[in-house]
N, C-alpha and C positions, 0 to 999 in steps of 0.2 A: 617445195622449192621449184621455181620456174627454171626451165632449161636455159642455159647460158653458154654460148660458144666460147666466151672468154675463159670460162673455167676449164675448158678442154685444152687450152694452150699449154704446151710443155714449159714455156718460160715463166708461167705463174706457178710457183712451186707449192705454195700453201693454198690449196683449193678452198679452204674454209673462209678465206678472205673475200671470196667472190660471193656476195650475198644479193639476192634478188627480192627479198621481202624487207619491209620496213622494220625498224627496231623500236618497239613501244613497250614501256613498263617491263623491260627485261625479257621480252619475247619477240620472236620474229613473226611479223604479222603480214598476211596477204590482203589484197584488196577484196572488197565484198564481191561475191560472185566470181572471184578469180580475175577481176579486172587488172590489166597490166598495160604497159606501154613499151615501145621498142627504143633501144639505145644503139646508135650506129657508130661505126668506126669512120671518122672523117677521112682517113687515109685511103680507104677502099670503098666506102659506101655500104659495106656489108653490115648486117645486124650482129651486134655483139651479144645481145641477149634481151630479155624482157624483165622489167622491174614492176613490182606491185604498184598499182594506182589506187591509193586510198581515197576515201570519201571525206566530205566535210565532217560527217559525224565521227569518223575515225580520227580526224584531226583534233576534234574536241576531246576525244578519249585520251589522246596524248597529253593534252593540258591537264585532264583529270589526274593522270598518273604523275605528272610533274608537280602538280599542286600537292598531292598526297605525300610525295617524297620530299617536299621542300622543308618541312619541319625537322625531320630526322637529319637530313643532310646539312642544313644550316646550323644545327646545334652540335654537330660533330666537332671535335677539337680541330683547329686549323691544321695541326701537324698530321692528323689522320687524312684530311683531304689532300694535303701536300704529298703524302706517301702514295696515295692512289694515283695522283697525277704523275708522280715520278715513275711509277710502274708503266703507265700509259706511254710516257715519253720513251722509256727503254724498249718497249715493245714496238713502237713506231720505228726506232732505229734498227732493231733486229730484223724487221720485215721491210726495210726501206726499198730494196730492189723490187720486190713484188708490188709494193704500193706505187712505185714509179712506173712500172710496166702497165698496171691497171690504168693509171692516169693517162699514159700515152695512148693507149688503145681507145679510150673514150673521148679524150680531149684533142689529141693530135700533136701536142708540142714535142720538140726533140727530146730524146731520152735523157740527155745530160741536163737539160733544163728541168725535166720532171724530177730527177734525182735531187737537183738543187732545191726544188720546191719542197720535197719531203723533208730535207734537212732544215730548211727555213721554217716550215710548219712545226716540226718537232721542237725547235728552239723556243717557240711560244709556250709549249707545254712544260718544258723544263723551267723557263723563266717564271711562269705563274705557279709552278710547284713550290718555288722559293717564296714568291710574293704572298702565297696563301697564308704564310706564317706571320705576316707583317701588317695586318689591318688594325694598327694600334689605336687605343684610346688616346685622344689628344687633350692634354690639359690646357686650359685657357685661364689667363689671369682674371679673377673675378671682379666684376664691377660692383658687387654687393659686399658689405662688410661682414655679413654673417652667412655666407653661402660659398659652396665649392662648385665650380663649373667644369663640365667635361663635354667633349664631343665624341660620340660613338659612330663608327661606321658599321652599318648592318646591311646584309644582302637585301636587294630589292624584292625578290620573289622569283616567279617563273619568268624566264627570258626566252624570247622567240628569236631564232637566228636564221637568216635567209642568206644563202651563199651562192656565188656565181659560178659559171662554167669555166672561166679562164684560169682560176686558181682554186680548183675544187677541194684540195686538201688543206692548204695553208690558211685560206680564209675561214675554214671551219675551226681549225685548231686555235687560230688567233682569237676568235670570238669565244669558243666553248671553254678553253682553258681559263680565260679571264673570268668568265661567269661562274664556272665551277669552283675556282679558287676563292671567289668572293662569298660562296655559300649559296649561290642560286642553283636552281635546277633549270634544264633547258629542253626546248623542243626545237629541232632543226629541220629546215627544208632545203635540201640541195637542189641545184638546177636539174631539171628533168633531162638535160642533155649530158650531164656527167654525174649520175648518182652513185656509181659503183665505188668511187673514191670515198665518199662519205660513209657508205655502208661498211667498207673495209675498216674505217676508223672506228665505227661502232662495234664491230667484232673485237677489235683490239681493246676498246674501252671496257667491254664486258670481261675480257680476259684479265684486265688490270684490276678488276674488282669494283668498278663503278656500280653502285647499287641500282636495283630496278627502279625505273621512273626518274632517275636523276638525269640521264642523257638519252634523249629520244630522237630518232631520225625518221622523218615522215616523208615518203616519196609520193609523187603524184603531180597533178596539174596545179600550178601556183595559185590560181584564183580559188580553187576548192580547199586547198590546204591553208593558205595564209590568211584569207579574209576572216575566217572564224577567229584567228588569233588576234587580228587587229580589233575585233569587236569584243573580245573577252576581257573583262576587267581583271581577271586573275593573272593575265599576262601583263607584267608591269614594265617591261622594257623590251623593245624590239630593235635588233641590230641587223642592218641590211647592207650588203655590198652589191652594187649594180648601177644601172643607168639613172641619171637625174630624173628622167620621166617617171620611172617606176617609184623612185624615192618620193617624188611629189604625191603620187597616188597613195602610198603607204602613210605619208604624213597626214593626208586628208582622212583616210580611213581610221587612223588611230586617234583622231582628235576627240571623239566623244568619250573615250576612256582615259584621256590625258596621260598617255604613256610617255615614258622616257624613250627617246629615239637616238640611236647611234647610226648615222647614215654615211657610208663611204660611197660617194656617187661619182659622176663622170669627171674626166680630166681632159684638158686640152693644152698640154704642156708646151710652153715656149722654150726654145734654146737660143741663147744670146751669145754669139761667137764674135769677139772683138778682134781687132787687127793685131793686138799685142798678145793674143793667146798662143800657147804652144800648139802649133798646127798639127803635129803628129798626134799629140794627146787629144786634141779637140776632135779630130776626125775619128779616132778610135773610140772615144767616149760617146760621141753622138751616134756612131754605129750601134753601140750597145743600147743606148736610150731609144733608138728607133726600132730595132729589129728583134728585141727580146719578145718571146712568146709569139713570134711571127707578126709582131705589131699589135697583137690583141691584148693590150695592157693599158690600164688607166693611167699609168705613169709614162706611157709612150710619148716620144718626142713628136708632136704633131706639127709644130710651126718652127722651122729652123731659120732664124734671122742671122745673117752674116754681114759684118761690116764691109762696106764696099771695097776698100783697098785689098782685102783678101778674099773677096767673094768668088771670083773666077777660080782661084786656086782651090778653095775649099770645095766648090761644086765639082771640079775635075777629080779631086782626090776621093771625095765621098762617093762619086759615081763609079770610079774604078774599083773601090772597095766593095761596093754593092754588087757589081758584076761578078765578083769572085765568090759571092755567097752561093752555097749549095741548097737545093730545094729537094725535098723528098719526104717519105714517110717518117714519122717520129722515131720509129724503132731503128731506122738507119742512122739516126743521130745527125741528120743534116742541119744546116743553119736555120732553115725555114721549113716549117711543116705545112700541112693543109690548113685552110681556114675551117671554122666549125661547121658552117652550113651555107646554103645557097644565098641567104639574105646577106651574109657577110661579103660574099663575092660580088653580089649585085651592087653593094655600097661602094666597093673599090672601083668598079667599072664606072659608076655614076659620077664619083668624085673626080676621077681622072678625066672623063669626057667633059665635065663641066669646066675644070681648070684649063684644059686645052682650048676649049671654045672661047674662053675669056682671055687668052693670050699667053698662058704658060707654055713652056717648052718641055718636051719629053726627052730626058737625058738617057734613060734606060728603062726597060720593062714595058708595062702598060697593059698586059692582058693575061689570060689564063695559059697554063702550060699543059702539054699533052699527058702529063702524069695522071690527070683526073680532073673532074669539074671543080674541085675545091682548092686546087693549087693555083695561086696567083703569083705572077712574077714579082720579085722585089723591084719596086718602081721608084724612080727619082724624077720629080717635077721641079724645074727651076724657073726663076722669074715669075713665080706665082703671084697673080694680082690679089690685092686685099679683098676683092669682091668674090673670089672663088669660094665655093662651098667648103672645101677642105680646110679653109682657114677659120671656119665658123662652127664646125661640128666635129665631133670625134671621128677619127678615121677607123680605128680599131682594125687595122690591117697593114699589109706591107707596102704602103705608099708613103714616100717622104716628100714633103713640100718645103722648098728652100726659096728664100727671098732676101733681097739686100736691104740694108739700112745705112743711114748716114750719121746720125747723132745718138748719144745716149738717151737724151730726153725723148726723142722720137721713138726709139725702140721700146723704151719703158712703157710709153703710152700705148703702143700697139700690142705689146705683150699683155698688158692689163685689160685690153678691150675685149673681154669675154665674160660670160656669166660663170665660167669655171675658175677654180682657184686651188688646184690640188698641189702641183709641183712645178717648179721652174728650174731651168739649168742655165748656169752662167759659165762662160769660158773667157778669162782675162787674167793678166798678171798684175794688174793695178790694184793694190790693197784698198785704196780709197774708193775706187769704183766698186769693188766687191762689197764694201760696207754700204755704200749708197744704194746699190741695187738690192742687196739683201733686205734693206729697209723698204724700198720703194715698190718692190714686186708684191702684188696682192695674192700670194699663194701660201698655203699652209706649210710647205716644205720647199727649201731652196738648196740646190746642189751646186757646189762651186768647184769647177775643174774636175768633176767626177760624175759618175752616174749612180752607182749603188749607194743608197743612203738608208734604206729600210732595215729593220731588224727588231728583235723582241724588246730591247731596252728603250726604243724611241717611240714617241707618240705620233702615230700615222693618222693623217687626216687633212682636210682642206678647208678653205674659206669659201664664201659666197655659195653658189649652188653646187659646189663639190662636196657638201655634206655638213654634218653636225657631229660633234664629239670627236674623240680620239680612240684609236685602237693601238695595242701594244703599250709597253712601259707601265709604270705605276698608275698613270692616268687611265689606261685601258681597263684596269680592274675597278677603278673608282666609278666608272660608268655603270657598274652593276651593283653599286651600293648607295644607300641613303645615309645622310648625316642626321643623327639624333642628338639633340641638345638636352643634357641633363643638368639641372640646377638643384643641389642638395643643401638643405639647411644644416648648419653646424651643430645645432642642438640635438 
């Protein structure tokens, strides 16, 4: 086991949850020659510990283990798989406080948000523990006079899961629970910036009785770990959450083996605030949509369009509310934590400078804070011109861009003028407008007069270059199954 400062912290009570080796075929595996990489606390810049850096050959060995375990796991009674998932869910809840603290230390988000993520992530395990018992055979009315027709749902095979740093626990449980419930075995690659959360979940999966080879977590550099999976024909489905740019790369790399792909990619969410909106509620909900996870969220409100009659009032009230936000280390449970790395901070600086140079006005914020190099002020830009970079690329940070509009048709066209299509937010009291916009907006999810819409029972996913497929709900489990058509003669 590699030395880890995180395991020495008194607020992490179950030290066995802090793992620095990968989990492959039921064993904790180090990198060849002891190779490892550092994981840092974004709040302090200090090293939390080192995690094993596995090689491409070891990545293939994880697929070997998953392939060997697939037959026994897929042939187990669905209720047996459900019972194991249920135990995993219960263990996650039992250790929720430790899991949340581990997440804060490596990711930086406020503690209350981390606790919320653990609860959110556990809900997927609970949901799919129930769904595991329901992949029923579907009868079909036969088109032949002497035959019986059935459709069977069968597990695809080995599933590769690639998870991001901004939701290091929930994105893994959302994918893995669905795959395991369907009867697939999995190889998982967590972000190298937040691997401890995934390894803690592997420890709990082992305690829950997940058999060796069924659930594997492989840490290291993404090109070394993931590329062999994209090229391996035994990996039948690949599920990825991350940037559209990397999603395109994985799409190309997976083409030769014709994999099924589930891609949850970038977002560039518009918010449409109309003059008839409940202004108190609109301001409060847009604050949630913008500042959750310190703005590092694919569902984050990137483009805030406000109808001109209430534009000045909304900008004033939103700016005042933003000035009241607290910034600090995640363990202090402030409203805004540090950004993950220097690249994220540089992007905020660049987008703010570009918008101001093109005519936007700075309502508040605009730079780093003396707390440390990764703390960026919650920033509000108003009168942002359509040519500004911030209106054409994800922000992924604590900078809000607000701009006016005049007509419904105009703002609909501007909201849709993006390659992304994950989520859109509407604030209006007009039921006919709600219906029109819900139809017209080219986004996989539409939130009306609220922010929170996600959860285990709903299909999460986007349109256009925000991804392929859906996660969560019954549809999320179906992504890990194939339909087999059986036609039986009556004789």
